[in-house]
N, C-alpha and C positions, 0 to 999 in steps of 0.2 A: 274590424277585430279593435281598434280604437274607442269606437262609440262603443262599443260595451264595455271594455273597460272603464267607462268614462263616467256611465250610468249605470253599471249594474248594481250599485246599493240601492237604486229605490228597487229590485227584485226581493230584497229582504225585506224593506220597509212595507211594501207594498203585502204581501205574505205575513210580515206579523200582524195589520192593520186586518188582515181579510181573517186569520184566524182567532185573531181578537176580539172583532163584530158578529162572526158566527159562534162564535162561545156565548156570548151574551146574550144574545138572540134568542138561541137553541137554549140557553138556559132559564132563557126568563118565562119561556112555555110549556118548560119540561115541567110536568106532571106526573109522583108516582103511580100505578095501582088506588092507594092508599090516600091521593090526593095530596102526598108531602110535593114542596117545590125544590127545584133542586137549590143544593148547598155544597158546597167545597168542601165542606166541615162533614157533610153524612155521606156524601157520594163520590167515585169515581168518575174524573172524568169524560170516561169512555161510555159511561151513562150515556150522554149527550149524545153517542151516536147510535145507540140499539136500538134497531127496528123492532117496533111495535112498542117499546116503553117510553120511545122519547117521538111525540108529535112532526118535528123536525130533524131526526136522525139525519136523513138525506143532506141538509144545508149540513150541519157538521161534520159530516164523513168527507162531503165534496172540497168544504173548506180545507180538510188533512190533506188531501189529495190534492188540491192546486197549489197550498203555502208549500205543501213536500216538494213539488217539480217546480215553483220558484226560488226555493230554496237549493234546489241541487245547481240552479243558473247562477245564483247569487255566491253559492260557496264556490264555483271553479272562479269566479270573475276575482273572488278575493286571491283564491290563488295564482293566477296572474300578476296579481298588483304585490301583493309580498312574496318574498324570495328567502331562501333559509328551512333548513333542515325542519324549524319549528313551524314553520309554515305549514310543509308536507304534509307533515305531522297533523297538524291542525284540519287541513284541508280531507285527508282522510278522514279521519272523525267526524267533517262535519255532512260530508256526504253520505255516509253511513246512514246519521241520526237524521238527516234530510228524507231518504229514500223508506229508510223507517217509519217514517212521519207521515209520509203519503201512504204505507201499507197500513197502517192503522186504522186510514179511511177505507182502503179496500175490504179490509178483514174486520166488523163490529163488532160488537161481543157477540151476537149472533152465533159467530163463528168464534167459538169459548179458546178451543184450542193455536189456533193460528194468531189469532186476537193478544193472546197471554203472550205467546213468542214473540209475536212485532214489537207488540205494547213495550215489553221489557227491556228488548234488545233496545230499541227505542231509548227509554231511559237506561241502558246501561246496568241493568239489576241482573245478576245471574239467578235465570227463572227455573236452573233444575232442581227437582226437590234434592 
């Protein structure tokens, strides 16, 4: 347990690096049917994981799943290190966010109803009409 608490921060760093690198690679090779390149100004980030539209969708979706799992363990480690009511609230919020991060990779835009739910829950946005 002491080793985990001492080294859990690396899970957050590695998870962040994985999703950043995967997003950059996937975005670089992304092309729409009209041969437009990916731009965060014109596209949702979820489009990088849209199977059939993104040639490296598998890489982006896998990176979300792996990052979500790493963040779950990171948040648990953070919760063991920091005490108090605010830490417990932050831990609960962080765990929900990490779980839904992974679920965005499980349900890419090809599964739009499920994707919309998990993506909006991940962002903390009210997705209901």
